[in-house]
C-alpha positions as CSV (number, residue, x, y, z in Angstrom):
1,M,-9.5,26.6,-2.7
2,D,-11.9,25.1,-5.3
3,R,-8.9,22.6,-7.4
4,W,-8.3,21.4,-3.8
5,L,-11.6,20.2,-3.3
6,R,-11.8,18.7,-6.5
7,A,-8.7,16.8,-5.9
8,T,-9.8,16.0,-2.7
9,V,-12.8,14.3,-4.3
10,N,-11.2,13.0,-7.0
11,S,-9.1,11.1,-4.4
12,W,-12.0,9.8,-2.0
13,N,-13.3,8.5,-5.3
14,G,-10.0,6.9,-6.2
15,L,-10.0,5.3,-2.9
16,I,-13.3,3.9,-3.0
17,A,-13.2,2.7,-6.5
18,A,-9.5,0.4,-5.2
19,T,-11.9,-0.5,-2.3
20,R,-14.5,-2.0,-4.0
21,S,-12.7,-3.6,-6.9
22,E,-9.2,-4.6,-5.2
23,Q,-9.1,-7.5,-3.0
24,A,-5.7,-6.9,-2.0
25,F,-6.3,-3.1,-1.2
26,R,-8.8,-4.3,1.3
27,Q,-6.2,-6.4,2.7
28,E,-3.6,-3.9,2.9
29,L,-6.1,-1.3,4.6
30,A,-7.4,-4.0,7.0
31,A,-3.7,-4.6,7.9
32,L,-3.3,-0.8,8.1
33,A,-5.9,-0.4,10.3
34,F,-4.5,-3.5,12.8
35,A,-1.3,-2.1,12.5
36,V,-1.5,1.4,13.6
37,P,-2.4,0.6,17.1
38,L,-0.2,-2.4,17.4
39,A,2.6,0.0,16.2
40,F,2.1,2.1,19.6
41,V,2.3,-1.5,21.5
42,I,5.7,-2.6,20.0
43,T,7.6,0.8,20.4
44,P,7.2,4.0,22.4
45,D,9.3,5.5,20.4
46,A,7.3,8.2,18.2
47,W,9.8,8.0,15.4
48,K,9.7,4.7,14.9
49,R,5.8,4.4,14.8
50,V,5.8,6.7,12.3
51,A,8.1,4.2,10.5
52,L,6.2,1.4,11.1
53,I,2.6,3.0,10.2
54,A,4.5,4.9,7.0
55,V,6.2,1.8,5.3
56,L,2.7,0.3,5.1
57,L,1.3,3.6,3.9
58,L,3.8,3.2,1.2
59,L,2.7,-0.3,0.5
60,V,-1.0,1.0,0.1
61,V,0.4,3.8,-2.5
62,V,2.4,1.4,-4.4
63,E,-0.4,-1.2,-4.4
64,L,-2.9,1.9,-6.0
65,L,-0.3,2.7,-8.7
66,N,0.1,-0.9,-9.5
67,T,-4.0,-1.0,-9.7
68,A,-4.2,2.1,-11.8
69,I,-1.7,0.7,-14.2
70,E,-3.7,-2.9,-14.1
71,K,-6.7,-0.6,-14.9
72,L,-5.7,1.3,-17.8
73,A,-3.6,-1.6,-19.2
74,D,-6.6,-3.4,-19.3
75,H,-8.4,-0.7,-21.0
76,V,-5.9,0.0,-23.6
77,A,-5.2,-3.8,-24.1
78,P,-8.2,-6.1,-23.3
79,T,-6.7,-8.7,-25.3
80,L,-3.7,-10.4,-24.3
81,H,-0.6,-8.5,-24.9
82,P,3.2,-9.4,-23.9
83,G,4.4,-5.9,-23.6
84,I,1.4,-5.1,-21.5
85,G,1.8,-8.5,-19.5
86,R,5.7,-7.6,-18.2
87,I,4.5,-3.6,-17.5
88,K,1.8,-5.6,-15.3
89,D,4.2,-7.6,-13.5
90,M,6.8,-4.7,-13.4
91,G,4.0,-3.2,-11.4
92,S,3.2,-6.0,-9.3
93,A,7.1,-6.8,-8.4
94,A,6.7,-3.2,-7.0
95,V,3.9,-4.3,-4.4
96,G,6.4,-6.9,-3.7
97,V,9.0,-4.8,-3.3
98,A,7.0,-3.0,-0.9
99,L,5.5,-5.8,0.9
100,L,9.2,-7.2,1.8
101,L,10.1,-3.5,2.9
102,A,7.4,-3.4,5.4
103,A,8.0,-7.2,6.9
104,A,11.8,-6.4,6.8
105,I,11.0,-2.9,9.1
106,W,8.3,-4.6,11.1
107,L,10.3,-7.5,11.8
108,V,13.0,-5.2,13.3
109,A,10.8,-3.3,15.3
110,I,9.0,-6.9,16.9
111,G,12.7,-8.1,17.6
112,E,13.7,-4.9,19.2
113,R,10.4,-5.7,21.3
114,L,11.0,-9.0,22.1
115,A,14.6,-8.4,22.9
116,I,13.2,-5.8,25.4
117,L,10.8,-8.4,27.3
């Protein structure tokens, strides 16, 4: 039980640090806060609401991992380094792919909702 408590505290501290230091993370949290109630408007199906919310949570996860990679890379190599730059670009690409996935799923759900109206 003690390990779970420490892990929870560490996770909370990581969320706070990301929120304070990363504008992209704050924007994604704001989108998530807006999207959760919107998912209930878009679809009456519980599994579709879960999918709409889950894809945004996936985006948040990818953003957190990208932020962690960038912070570690900056710590290890504070000066410009081509290899580290490529690694950071790959993290950024992962966020971009997650964004495209989220946008595609939301657009399909919105399209279905508009087709019903």
